[in-house]
C-alpha positions in Angstrom: 0.2 0.1 0.1 1.2 3.4 -1.0 0.1 6.4 1.3 0.6 10.0 0.6 -0.2 12.3 3.7 -0.4 16.1 3.8 2.3 16.5 0.7 3.6 19.7 -0.2 5.6 19.9 -3.4 6.4 22.3 -6.6 9.1 23.8 -8.6 11.4 26.3 -6.9 9.2 29.0 -5.4 6.2 27.8 -7.4 3.8 25.4 -5.3 1.9 23.0 -7.0 0.8 20.5 -3.9 -1.0 21.4 -1.3 -1.7 19.1 1.8 -2.3 16.2 -0.9 -3.4 13.2 0.6 -4.5 10.0 -0.9 -4.3 6.0 -0.6 -3.3 3.3 -3.0 -4.5 -0.2 -1.7 -3.2 -3.4 -2.9 -4.8 -4.9 -5.3 -6.9 -1.9 -6.6 -6.5 0.7 -9.5 -6.9 4.3 -8.2 -7.8 6.8 -10.8 -6.7 10.2 -10.3 -8.6 12.9 -12.2 -8.7 16.5 -12.8 -8.4 19.5 -15.1 -4.8 20.4 -16.7 -2.8 22.1 -14.2 -4.3 20.3 -10.9 -0.9 18.7 -10.0 -1.4 15.0 -11.2 1.8 14.5 -13.0 3.6 16.6 -10.2 2.1 14.1 -7.4 3.7 11.0 -9.7 7.0 13.0 -10.0 7.1 13.6 -6.1 6.2 9.8 -5.4 9.3 9.0 -7.4 11.6 11.6 -5.8 12.1 13.4 -9.0 10.1 16.3 -7.4 11.3 16.8 -3.6 8.2 17.1 -1.1 8.6 20.2 0.9 6.3 18.5 3.8 4.4 15.6 4.6 5.0 12.0 4.3 5.3 9.2 1.7 5.1 5.7 3.1 5.2 2.6 0.9 3.7 0.0 3.4 5.4 0.9 6.4 8.9 2.2 4.8 8.7 6.0 4.6 10.1 6.8 1.1 9.9 10.7 0.4 13.5 11.3 1.4 14.9 8.8 -0.8 16.8 9.9 -3.8 15.1 9.3 -7.3 17.0 6.4 -8.3 16.6 4.4 -5.3 12.7 4.6 -5.4 12.2 2.1 -8.3 14.3 -0.3 -6.2 11.7 -0.3 -3.6 9.1 -1.6 -6.0 7.5 1.4 -7.6 7.3 1.4 -11.2 6.7 4.4 -13.2 5.2 4.9 -17.1 5.5 8.7 -17.5 3.3 10.7 -19.8 5.2 10.4 -23.3 6.6 7.1 -22.3 10.6 8.1 -22.0 12.1 4.9 -23.5 15.8 4.7 -24.4 14.8 5.5 -28.2 18.1 4.3 -29.4 18.1 0.9 -27.8 16.1 -2.1 -28.9 13.1 -3.5 -27.3 15.1 -6.3 -25.7 17.7 -3.7 -24.2 15.0 -1.3 -22.9 13.5 -4.4 -20.9 16.7 -5.8 -19.8 17.2 -2.1 -17.9 14.1 -2.7 -16.1 15.1 -6.1 -15.1 18.5 -4.8 -13.9 16.9 -2.2 -11.5 15.6 -5.0 -9.0 17.7 -7.7 -10.2 14.9 -9.9 -11.9 15.8 -12.5 -14.5 14.3 -14.6 -17.2 11.3 -15.8 -15.2 10.0 -12.0 -14.9 10.9 -11.3 -18.2 8.7 -14.0 -19.6 5.8 -13.1 -17.5 6.0 -9.6 -19.1 6.4 -10.5 -22.7 3.6 -13.0 -22.0 1.3 -9.8 -21.5 2.7 -8.2 -24.8 3.4 -11.1 -27.1 3.8 -8.4 -29.6 6.9 -7.3 -28.1 8.4 -10.7 -28.0 8.2 -10.5 -31.9 10.0 -7.3 -31.9 12.9 -7.9 -29.3 15.6 -6.8 -31.8 14.0 -3.6 -33.1 15.0 -0.1 -32.0 12.3 1.2 -29.6 12.0 4.6 -31.4 10.8 2.8 -34.7 8.0 1.1 -32.9 4.4 2.5 -33.4 2.9 4.8 -30.5 0.9 1.8 -29.3 4.0 -0.4 -29.2 6.0 2.1 -27.5 3.6 2.4 -24.8 3.4 -1.4 -24.6 7.0 -1.2 -23.9 7.0 1.6 -21.5 4.6 -0.6 -19.0 6.3 -3.9 -20.0 9.9 -2.0 -18.5 8.2 -0.8 -15.6 6.6 -4.2 -14.9 10.0 -5.6 -15.0 10.5 -4.7 -11.6 7.9 -6.8 -10.4 6.5 -3.5 -8.8 4.3 -3.3 -5.6 2.9 0.1 -7.1 2.7 0.9 -10.7 2.1 4.6 -11.7 0.6 5.2 -15.1 0.4 9.0 -16.5 -2.2 9.0 -19.1 -1.1 5.8 -20.7 -4.0 5.8 -23.2 -3.4 9.5 -24.6 -3.4 9.4 -28.7 -3.9 5.6 -28.7 -6.2 3.8 -31.3 -8.9 1.9 -29.8 -7.5 -1.7 -30.1 -4.5 -0.2 -27.9 -6.5 1.2 -25.5 -8.2 -2.0 -24.7 -5.1 -3.7 -24.5 -3.7 -1.5 -21.9 -7.2 -1.7 -20.0 -6.9 -5.6 -20.1 -3.2 -5.2 -18.8 -4.2 -3.2 -15.9 -7.1 -5.5 -15.0 -5.1 -8.4 -14.8 -2.3 -6.7 -12.6 -4.8 -6.5 -9.8 -5.2 -10.1 -9.5 -1.3 -10.1 -8.8 -1.8 -7.7 -5.9 -0.1 -4.7 -7.6 -1.5 -1.1 -6.4 -2.0 1.1 -9.3 -2.4 4.6 -9.5 -3.8 5.6 -13.0 -3.8 9.5 -14.1 -6.5 9.4 -16.9 -8.5 12.1 -18.6 -11.1 10.1 -20.3 -13.9 9.2 -18.3 -14.7 6.1 -19.9 -11.1 4.6 -19.7 -11.2 5.6 -15.8 -14.7 4.0 -15.0 -13.6 0.9 -17.2 -10.7 0.1 -14.8 -11.0 1.8 -11.7 -11.7 0.6 -8.3 -11.9 4.3 -6.7 -11.6 7.8 -8.6 -9.9 10.7 -6.7 -10.4 14.2 -8.0 -7.8 16.7 -7.9 -8.2 20.4 -7.6 -5.4 23.3 -7.0 -3.1 20.5 -6.2 -5.1 18.6 -3.6 -7.6 15.8 -3.4 -10.9 17.0 -3.1 -13.0 13.9 -3.3 -12.5 10.0 -3.6 -15.4 7.8 -4.2 -15.9 4.5 -5.5 -15.9 4.3 -9.3 -18.9 1.6 -9.1 -21.3 4.5 -8.2 -20.1 6.8 -11.0 -21.3 6.9 -14.7 -20.0 9.1 -17.6 -22.9 11.6 -16.8 -21.9 12.0 -13.1 -22.0 15.4 -12.1 -18.2 14.7 -10.6 -16.8 14.6 -14.1 -18.3 18.0 -14.9 -17.3 19.4 -12.1 -13.7 18.4 -11.6 -12.8 17.3 -15.0 -14.8 18.9 -17.6 -13.7 22.3 -19.5 
């Protein structure tokens, strides 16, 4: 379980997160939604240590991680797929996956289980990753994160710009991960995508979570989406 309590964070003198608190539970998908500028991506970067929290605490199970250097956070079992994927574009699919495996010293068993989720990548192991389609690059970014065998997976708008078949594949993968006990935080702008996978929805405004509720009680027509997400 990942718990954020009273987190303040930002960039220099610009404060973005203001007393943010949330909880990602084992075996669930927590969707975080809000308008552009609400602080969703900054929240993920703060969890990963790329942005330093100036107050509050971040706990992975019972271990406090908000003081760790950024390169140590993945070693504790947090996988991160940033917006824009951030692959090593000049490296092959196999080399990108190997980097993921090296992070927590995982081997062939983990590699094979990840490739079973994305059989198309198995067919492209020798291909340079920048030559993959957008959907295939997103598959690879998720696969690389899963090579950590993460306790927590952070996904920043993974369906952005993808065709429906790729969106469905990513949705199915996220749902399958729940059965393995992974806690997933999914930042998503698409209401239909959030409702199709989410167990709970947290709404962010002005750098804080203002409301969290079960996804089961919501529909695309719910007033919450017009209030917190709509333009």
